[in-house]
C-alpha positions in Angstrom: 113.9 131.6 130.7 117.5 132.4 129.5 118.4 132.9 133.2 117.5 129.5 134.1 119.2 128.1 131.0 122.4 129.7 132.3 121.8 128.0 135.8 121.5 124.8 134.3 124.7 125.1 132.6 126.1 126.1 136.0 124.7 123.1 137.8 127.8 120.9 137.5 129.8 123.5 139.4 127.3 123.7 142.1 126.9 119.9 142.2 130.7 119.6 142.5 130.6 122.2 145.3 128.0 120.0 147.1 130.4 117.1 147.1 132.7 119.3 149.1 129.9 120.2 151.4 129.4 116.6 152.1 133.1 116.0 152.5 133.3 118.7 155.2 130.0 117.2 156.7 131.4 113.9 157.1 134.9 114.8 158.2 133.7 117.2 160.9 131.0 114.7 161.9 133.7 112.1 162.6 136.0 114.5 164.4 133.1 115.6 166.6 132.0 112.0 167.1 135.5 111.0 168.3 135.9 113.8 170.5 132.4 113.8 172.0 132.7 110.1 172.7 136.2 110.5 174.3 135.1 113.4 176.4 132.0 111.4 177.7 134.2 108.4 178.5 136.8 110.3 180.4 134.1 112.0 182.3 132.7 108.8 183.5 136.1 107.2 184.2 138.1 110.4 185.0 139.0 112.3 188.2 137.4 115.7 189.2 140.1 117.8 187.7 139.9 116.0 184.5 135.9 116.4 184.5 136.4 120.1 185.3 138.7 120.5 182.2 136.3 118.7 180.1 133.5 120.8 181.4 135.4 123.9 180.8 136.0 122.7 177.0 132.3 122.1 176.7 131.3 125.2 178.1 133.7 127.5 176.1 133.3 125.9 172.6 129.4 125.7 173.0 129.5 129.5 174.0 131.6 130.8 171.3 129.9 131.1 167.7 131.3 128.5 165.4 132.2 131.2 162.8 134.5 132.7 165.4 136.2 129.5 166.0 136.5 129.2 162.0 138.3 132.4 162.1 140.6 131.6 165.0 141.6 128.4 163.3 142.0 129.6 159.8 143.3 133.3 160.2 144.4 133.3 164.0 146.8 130.3 163.9 148.7 131.8 161.2 150.1 134.2 163.9 151.9 131.3 165.5 153.2 130.0 162.2 150.3 127.3 161.6 148.8 127.7 158.1 145.7 125.3 157.2 144.1 125.2 153.9 140.4 126.1 154.0 139.0 122.6 153.7 141.0 121.0 156.8 140.4 124.3 158.6 136.5 124.1 158.2 136.5 120.2 159.2 138.6 120.8 162.3 136.6 124.1 163.3 133.3 122.2 163.1 134.6 118.9 164.3 135.9 120.7 167.7 132.7 122.8 168.2 130.5 119.8 167.5 132.5 117.7 169.9 131.6 119.9 172.7 127.7 119.3 171.9 128.2 115.6 171.3 130.2 115.1 174.5 126.8 116.0 176.3 125.0 113.8 174.2 127.2 110.8 174.8 127.3 111.7 178.4 123.5 111.6 178.6 123.4 108.3 176.8 125.9 106.7 179.2 124.0 108.1 182.3 120.6 106.7 180.9 122.0 103.1 181.5 121.3 101.9 185.0 124.1 102.1 187.3 123.7 98.5 188.3 124.8 97.3 185.2 128.2 98.9 185.8 128.4 97.4 189.2 127.3 93.8 187.9 129.8 93.9 185.2 132.5 94.9 187.7 131.5 92.2 190.1 132.2 89.6 187.3 135.9 90.9 186.9 135.6 93.6 184.3 137.3 96.8 184.8 135.4 100.1 184.4 136.8 100.7 181.1 135.9 97.3 179.7 132.5 97.4 181.3 131.9 100.9 179.6 133.0 99.6 176.3 131.2 96.2 176.1 128.2 96.8 178.3 127.3 100.5 178.7 128.1 101.9 175.3 126.0 99.5 173.2 122.9 100.2 175.2 123.9 104.3 175.4 124.1 104.1 171.5 120.3 103.5 171.2 119.4 106.7 173.2 122.2 108.9 171.3 121.5 107.7 167.6 118.6 110.0 167.1 120.3 113.0 168.6 123.4 112.3 166.4 121.3 112.1 163.3 119.7 115.5 164.1 123.2 116.9 164.8 124.3 115.6 161.4 121.4 117.5 159.7 122.4 120.6 161.4 126.0 120.5 160.6 125.1 119.9 156.9 123.4 123.2 156.8 125.9 125.0 159.1 128.8 124.2 156.6 127.7 127.1 154.6 129.6 129.2 157.2 132.9 127.5 155.8 132.4 130.1 152.8 133.8 132.7 155.1 137.1 130.9 155.1 137.0 130.4 151.6 136.3 126.6 151.8 135.1 125.7 148.2 131.8 124.4 149.5 128.3 124.9 148.0 127.7 128.4 149.3 131.1 129.9 148.4 130.7 128.5 144.8 127.1 130.0 144.8 128.4 133.7 145.9 131.2 133.5 143.1 128.7 132.7 140.5 126.4 135.3 141.5 129.0 138.0 141.6 130.0 136.7 137.9 126.3 136.3 136.5 124.2 138.4 138.9 121.5 135.6 138.8 121.1 135.8 142.6 117.6 134.5 142.8 118.0 131.5 140.4 121.3 130.4 141.9 120.3 130.7 145.4 117.1 128.8 144.8 119.0 126.2 143.1 121.4 125.9 146.0 118.3 125.7 148.4 116.8 122.8 146.4 120.5 121.1 146.6 120.5 121.5 150.4 116.9 120.0 150.6 118.0 117.1 148.6 120.9 116.4 151.0 119.0 117.1 154.1 115.8 115.1 153.5 117.2 111.8 153.7 118.9 112.7 156.9 115.7 113.8 158.4 113.9 110.7 157.3 116.7 108.6 158.9 116.4 110.5 162.0 112.7 110.1 162.1 113.1 106.4 161.7 115.5 106.1 164.5 113.2 108.2 166.9 110.2 105.9 165.9 112.1 102.8 166.3 113.8 104.0 169.9 109.9 104.6 170.8 109.0 101.1 170.1 111.7 99.8 171.8 110.8 101.5 175.0 107.2 100.4 174.9 
């Protein structure tokens, strides 16, 4: 009982760290969204060399573990004089890694729209870029929303890896508290409950999106 009372006193520290976890998740999600969408659009509109370059980026960053990428960004860049604080390093690392995955998600969404719609838009005077932005992307978003929600859930959980570069997120604070109190079971169970509380709303949102998309296809 005394152990749980101690953890209760430490709960504000864990909740504050959970806010940092959410900040990393949101920041990395935005970066990944922008990179993924840009890559998908360039692959749709770009030349063969550009497509090959984007394909190389996607293959490399999907093949290399995200923890390795975090180490390169946080530790490796110091060799060339670039020093990043843990929080922006984590956001950039997760964002670049996620962009490689979302590039394929967005590309699949764009390809799911019938090519005839692009041709029809061009026939009425739209450029390919304008047709992509006004006609294709709004329809593609209906397809990519569920995978985006699932990616956000995975990203939220993966942010625990940011503890390896000293980002002050939930797992980093939990490890520090365990080192001080030796209450590993109680603290890590509390952390699991906090992650669950953050993940369940996203899981519910993903399920709603998938159900709505399924109804739209009927």
